N, C-alpha and C positions, 0 to 999 in steps of 0.2 A: 298191381298194387292199388288198393282202394283206400284213399285217405279221405276222411270226412270230418269237418269241424262242426257238423250240424247237431251232434248229440249234446246232451246236457252235461255240465261240469259236475264233478264229484262234489257232493254236499260238504260244506266246510267242516262238519263234525267228524268226517272221515279223512279229511285232507292230511292231518298229521298223525294218523293212526299207523301203527306198525302193520306190516303184512300179516294177514290172518287166514288167507286162503292160499293153498298150494295144490297143484295137481298135474295131471298129464292127460292130454288128448291123444288117444290111440288111433293109429292108421291115418294120420294127417301129415302129409309130407310138405305142404306149402302153407306157411303162416299167412300169406297174403289172401288165400282163399278163406281162411277162418276170419281174418280181419274184415273182409268184404261182407261176410254174412252178418257180423255184428253191426257194421255200418248200415247195412240194409234194414236192420232191426232198430235203427235210430240211435245207436251208440256213436261216439266220436272214435276215430281210428287214426293213429299217426305212426309213422315209422319211428322206432326207438333204437334200432341198430341195423346192421346190414340186412338181416333177415327177420328181425323181431318187430313187434307192434305193441303200442299201448292202446288199450281199449277202455273207454270211459263212459259212464253214465252217472246219474245222480247218486246211486247206491253202490257202485262198484268201480274199481280201477284195476285192470289186469294188464300184466306184461305177458306176452306170449312169445316164445322163442323155440324154433325147431332145434332138435338134437339129432345126432347121428341115428339113422334109421327112420322109421315111419311115425315118430311121435313128436308132440309139441309139449313143452313144459309151460305151465302157467303159474303165476304168483301175483299176489296183490292184496288189496283190501276190499272186503265186502261187508255191507251191513249184515250182521249175522242173521237177522230176521228175514233176509232176502236170499239166503243160500239156495233154498228150494227153487226160487225164481231163476237163478243162474243155471241150476241143473235142468229145469224145464226148457230153458232156451237151448242148451246143448243137446237135449233130447230132440227138440224140434229141428235142429240143424242136422240131426242124424249122427252126431259124434259119440263115439265110445269114450268114456272118461272115468277118472278117479279124482275125487276132490277131498281135501282135508281142511277142516275149519279148526283153528286154534284160538285159544283165549289170550289175554294179556300176558300170562306167564308162559306162553308157548305150549300149553297143555292141549293135547288133542281133545276136541269137544265133539266133533262129528266127522264121519266118513260117508261119502256118497259114491256109488258106482252106477254107471249107466251105460 
């Protein structure tokens, strides 16, 4: 388990926003490994449940939780202009993923697969 308070806090303009990003990380059995990678990239990481983590930086706050099988669900809030940055980070980590970005009315705006 890698816990780090060293990352930046979510910018105040996103603090009260509804979740706008949802997705799945394929082939990841251990959320602690994923959390450790985010912490190494400068994000804060804290345990949020028995097996889940909250990952935070100035432009994104994610909850990751393993599900039965080899996948991890993610949800949270991301600055919509930084969705590609999140995808690039997941690509750098070597994760296969599906991401959905939704607007304030919960309408699908973008889908990314990597």
